[in-house]
N, C-alpha and C positions, 0 to 999 in steps of 0.2 A: 274255513275260518282260520286266520292266523293268530298265534299266541306268542307272547314273549315272556320267558321265565329266566330267572337268575339262580344259579346253583353251582354245586361242585361236581366235577366229573369223578366217577368211581368205576373201577373194574371189578366185576363180580365173577368169582370162580364157580360158575354154574355150567355144567356141560363143557362146551368148547370155549366158554368165557362169554361175558356180555358186558357192554358198556352202558352206564346209566348217568343221568343228570339228576342229582338230588337237590331239590330247592331248599331254601332257608326254612321253609315251612314244613319240610319233611316229606314232600311229595316226590315220588320216584318216577322218572320217565326213562324208558329204555331207548337207547340210541341205536339206529340200524347200522350194520357193518359198512354200508355205503357212505357213511358220513366222512367229511374231510378229516384225514388223519391228524391234522394239526390240533383238532379239538380233543382227540383221544389221549389225554395225559392225566393219569390219576392224580387227584389233589388239586387240579387246576380249577379256578373259579371262572365261570363264563356267563355271559348274557346271550341267550339263544332265542332266535325267532324261528318258528316253524309251525307245522300243522300236526295236531294230534290225530293219529290214524286209528279210527275205531274199527276199520275193516281188515286189520292185520293181527295175526296171532304169531307168537314166537315160542320157541322151546323153553326159553328162560322164564318168560311170563313174570317179570319183575315189576311191571307197570305198563301203562299205555305207551305205545311207540310214538316218539316225537320225530317226525320227518323234518330235519334241519334245513332251513332255507338260508340262514346267515347266522353268524355268531361273532362276538367280540370277547377276547380273552381279557378278564379283569385282573387276575393275578395268577402266577404260576409258581409252583414249588420248585 
């Protein structure tokens, strides 16, 4: 099932580092390392469409993993 969320990209200094999308409502999704590097800019706001993966665990464990299918950058710092 596909979901679309809007939020801000954050880099977390956990272990080797992790990337997250934090929604305006405060929900944190972990972004996999395989995501398009154009999305991975701390402070950038984006609208992301993807699938929440319940079958994946990570070492950072900062939230559910959001497998990104597409994204639109809304604003960039």
